[in-house]
C-alpha positions in Angstrom: -8.6 -15.9 5.8 -6.6 -14.1 3.2 -3.1 -12.8 3.2 -3.9 -10.3 0.5 -2.2 -7.0 0.2 -2.1 -3.5 -1.5 1.2 -2.0 -2.2 2.1 1.3 -3.8 5.5 2.7 -4.8 6.7 6.3 -4.5 9.8 8.0 -5.9 9.8 10.5 -3.1 8.3 10.4 0.4 8.4 12.8 3.4 6.7 13.8 6.6 4.0 15.9 4.7 3.2 12.8 2.5 2.8 10.7 5.7 0.5 13.4 7.2 -1.6 13.5 4.1 -1.9 9.8 3.8 -2.9 9.3 7.5 -5.4 12.3 7.2 -7.1 10.9 4.1 -7.3 7.4 5.6 -8.7 8.8 8.8 -11.3 10.7 6.9 -12.3 7.5 5.2 -12.7 5.6 8.5 -9.3 3.8 8.4 -7.7 5.1 11.6 -4.3 4.7 13.3 -5.8 4.8 16.8 -7.7 1.7 18.1 -11.4 2.4 18.3 -11.7 1.5 22.0 -8.3 2.2 23.6 -7.4 5.1 21.2 -3.8 3.8 21.3 -1.6 4.0 18.2 0.4 0.9 17.8 3.9 0.5 16.2 5.1 -3.0 15.5 8.9 -3.6 15.6 10.3 -5.8 12.9 11.3 -9.2 14.1 11.0 -13.0 13.7 7.9 -13.3 15.8 4.8 -12.8 13.5 3.2 -10.3 15.9 6.4 -8.4 16.6 6.9 -6.3 19.7 4.2 -3.6 20.0 4.7 -0.1 21.4 2.4 2.9 21.6 3.1 6.3 20.2 1.3 9.6 19.7 -0.1 10.6 16.3 2.7 13.2 15.9 5.3 10.5 16.6 3.7 8.2 14.0 3.7 10.9 11.4 7.4 11.6 12.1 8.3 8.0 11.8 6.1 7.3 8.8 7.8 10.2 7.0 10.9 8.0 7.1 13.1 10.9 8.3 14.7 8.8 11.0 14.2 5.2 9.9 14.0 3.3 6.6 11.0 1.2 7.8 8.0 1.6 10.1 5.3 -1.0 10.7 2.1 0.0 12.4 -1.6 -0.9 12.8 -4.6 0.8 11.2 -8.1 0.1 12.5 -11.7 0.2 11.3 -14.5 1.3 13.7 -15.5 -2.3 14.4 -12.0 -3.2 15.6 -10.8 -4.9 12.4 -7.0 -4.6 12.1 -4.9 -3.6 9.0 -1.2 -4.1 9.2 0.7 -1.3 7.4 4.4 -0.8 6.5 6.2 2.1 5.0 9.7 1.3 3.9 12.5 2.8 1.8 14.3 0.4 -0.5 18.0 0.4 -1.5 17.1 2.3 -4.6 15.4 5.1 -2.6 11.9 4.2 -3.7 9.3 3.9 -0.9 6.8 1.1 -0.6 3.5 1.5 1.2 2.2 -2.0 2.1 -1.2 -2.7 3.6 -2.2 -6.2 4.6 -5.8 -7.1 3.9 -5.6 -10.1 6.2 -8.9 -11.3 7.7 -11.1 -8.5 6.6 -14.7 -9.2 5.5 -15.2 -8.5 1.8 -17.2 -5.2 2.4 -14.5 -3.9 4.8 -11.8 -5.0 2.3 -13.5 -3.0 -0.5 -13.8 0.1 1.8 -10.1 -0.1 2.8 -8.9 -0.6 -0.7 -11.0 2.3 -2.0 -9.6 4.5 0.9 -6.0 3.5 0.2 -6.3 4.1 -3.6 -7.8 7.5 -3.1 -5.2 8.4 -0.4 -2.0 7.3 -2.2 -2.6 9.6 -5.2 -3.1 12.6 -2.9 -0.3 11.7 -0.5 2.5 11.6 -3.0 2.5 13.1 -6.5 5.3 10.7 -7.3 3.4 7.5 -6.9 4.6 5.4 -9.8 2.2 2.5 -9.4 0.4 0.0 -7.2 -0.6 -3.6 -7.0 -3.7 -5.2 -5.4 -3.7 -8.9 -4.7 -6.7 -9.9 -2.6 -5.5 -13.5 -2.1 -1.8 -12.9 -1.8 -1.0 -15.3 -4.7 1.7 -13.0 -6.1 3.3 -12.1 -2.8 6.7 -13.6 -3.9 6.9 -11.3 -6.9 9.3 -8.4 -6.8 6.7 -5.8 -7.4 9.1 -2.9 -6.7 11.3 -4.2 -9.5 8.3 -4.6 -11.9 6.5 -1.3 -11.1 9.5 1.0 -10.5 12.0 -0.4 -13.0 10.0 -2.6 -15.3 12.9 -5.1 -15.0 11.3 -8.2 -13.7 8.5 -10.6 -14.6 5.6 -12.0 -12.6 4.2 -15.5 -12.5 0.8 -14.8 -11.1 -1.5 -11.9 -12.1 -2.7 -9.8 -9.2 -6.3 -8.4 -9.1 -5.2 -4.9 -10.1 -1.9 -3.6 -11.4 -1.1 0.1 -12.2 2.1 1.2 -13.8 3.4 4.3 -15.6 2.9 4.3 -19.4 6.6 3.9 -20.1 6.7 0.7 -18.0 3.5 -0.6 -19.6 5.1 0.0 -23.1 8.3 -1.8 -22.2 6.8 -4.8 -20.5 5.9 -7.7 -22.9 3.7 -9.3 -20.2 1.4 -6.3 -20.5 1.2 -6.3 -24.3 -2.3 -6.8 -25.6 -3.9 -6.9 -22.2 -7.0 -4.9 -21.6 -6.3 -1.7 -19.6 -7.4 1.8 -19.1 -5.7 5.1 -18.3 -6.1 6.6 -14.9 -3.6 9.5 -14.9 -0.8 9.0 -14.3 -1.1 5.2 -14.6 -2.2 2.5 -17.0 -4.4 0.1 -14.9 -4.7 -3.6 -15.6 -6.8 -6.4 -14.0 -10.2 -6.7 -12.4 -10.7 -2.9 -12.2 -10.7 -2.6 -16.0 -14.2 -2.0 -17.3 -15.4 -4.6 -19.8 -16.0 -3.2 -23.3 
């Protein structure tokens, strides 16, 4: 069982961005409604790991995920076989928005499918996505990825599987100097997704 994650960071986020994200994920088979019950589940923040669950409509989820009324919303996404993905959309004190997807106990094939769907969806959902990080094992979970990706102002102790940052952050970060990378507009991408040359 892994506590891996995929996080992306956005300078701007709104209801249309949330609608686009959910629509693209649904098209890829990563749905907000449970495959059997068809319920959409919100998770309230709290000390209990599972949190308190409540059910909402898709329109309510889009409204909440657009962060128009709240600065954070946690909810579940589902695969057709009932595998669960925890998702969080939150606005930080600096105004940037983090989309966090827990890869949890997914089988490797499901994990690949989910990661591919998320990567494709984040670029279309918000044109102001400034970067993302994928850590399949969760080894870098303690790193302030918002500080690294958005501001370029912190360092990390453990390399994630994949890291994408804007070119100006890549140029300013000594930890990225001399490391193999490739450009995938608008980002410079590092890690296991970099093709060997």
